[in-house]
C-alpha positions, 0 to 999 in steps of 0.5 A: 500499500505505501508503494502504491500511494507514493506512485498515485501521489507522484503521477498527481504531482506531474501536473502539480502546476496546471492543477494549482493554475486551475484549483487556485489560479494565482491574482492577477496585478492591475496597476499600471506603470513602472514596477517599483523597487524590490525593497517596497515590494518586500516592505509591502508584504512585511506589512501584510503579515507582521512577525514573519521575514521575507525568504524568497522574492519571485519576480513578475514575468510577464504582464499581468503577473503579481510579484510573490513574497515568501515570508516564513518564522523568523527561527525557521530553517529556509525551505517550505512553509509559511506563507506567500504574499501576492503584491502588484508590483506597480500599485504595492497593493496586496492582492492575496495571501496563500497559506501553501501548507493548507493546499490539497496539493501540498498535502498530497505532495506531503504524503508523497515526500514526507509521509505527511511527517514534518520531521525528516523521518518521513523523508527518510522512510519514503526514501527506503520505499523508493530503494525497495522500488528499485529492488522490486524493479531489478528482481522483476527483470530477473523473474521475467527473463525469457528463455531461448526463443521465447524472447518476443512473446515476453514483450507482448500479451497474447489475444488468447490469454485468459486467467492467470496467464493473461495477468502473467502477460500483462504484469510481464509486458508492462514490466519490461516495457516500462522499466527503464523508467521506473527504475529511473524515477524510483532512483532519482527519488531515492537520490532526492531523499539522501541528497547528503549521501549521494552527493557526498559519493558523487563528490568524492569518487567522480570529482562533482561539485554539489550543486545543492542551493545552500552548497558551494557558495562559501560564507560571506564575511561581514565587514565592520563599519560597512552596510551591506547591499540590499536586495535591489543591489544583489539583484541588479548584479546577479542581472548585470552577470549573465546579460540577456538572462531574466531574473526569475527569483532571489533567496534572501539571506536570513544570517549576515554570513550568508549570500544572496541566491539569484535563479536567472534564465536565458530567454531562449532556453526552454522551460524545462531547462537548468537554471543559471544560479548567481550567489551575490556576497552582500559585503563584497558587493559582487557575485562571488560564484556563477552556475551556469549549466552550459559549463557543467560536465555531464556528471554535473548536469545529470545531478543537477537534473534529479528533480527533473527526472523524478518529477517529469519537468524536464525533458519534454511532454513525452518524458513527462507522460512517462513519467505519469504513467510510472506512477501508476505502475505500483497499482497495476503490479500489485493488482496483478501480483495480488491476483496471481497469487490469489489464483495459484493459492486457490489452485493448490488448495483444490489440488491438494484437497482430499477427495470425497463423495456425498454420503461418506 
């Protein structure tokens, strides 16, 4: 049952953005005129949510889009949680306040990734279920492996098959045709559940950089008697670091020794392309690290794409459809596998039942 739940919720989350737009569309900005400064937008959001601190600003990407500011409790670590405030970038009007944790899709995500637990233990449990899926996939390949001269039949379902034979062929044919996608999605899920362990192995054995958001940029060093760079200055430096790229979001430092983290995308890149990441030191007032996917090695690009591989957001609609279908496989395998087991069990009981005649 846990594998079925994880699989089905994963299929739903493949279309999370579309479902979110349908169930709870973001409010639209109606103001006209130039955009206000980032500091003003953040200040407007803070005034709407006293006691919370801003952690992330997402910039409007098209006319009518609102700027969004994510705010959280001061003691909370970076990550999911808090609230999202929608701000009109021209008038600074508050268009809406969203509590992501209350939405249905957020609950589905927490069930898929954390089994609805709020601590790390839920993610670890899901990770080990992912390991179980990988084991089932590999062991299923061993059990499916056909005898000589039966390879063609092993990939198909016979029209005249009935009962347990039909279920066996469905189980085997669906499994072998989907095995590669199933293992890729399962393994990427395990990687995402245990990122520290896998990235440490990739770094020490393969020499790959750890490209997670909080890794590699180093700590900023506060300077006595100097005021740190504000968010507008950091956004300007990040945008200037890659001319022609569009600034998508800016993560604000929660401590004096943290850098700003800006996400940019080139206009010619598709929606599934890896973003450019710029780290801006507020004390040195410069971009201290620029992560451009065009400079990644093959291994680094693969590691950076784990989320896209797992949730279907990368590599186009075909991959997205395959990831969606892969989430249905645990349910298909469970139904066909349990049905075969019940049929064999029933047949075995009939064979072992003692013969008797009426009146004896």
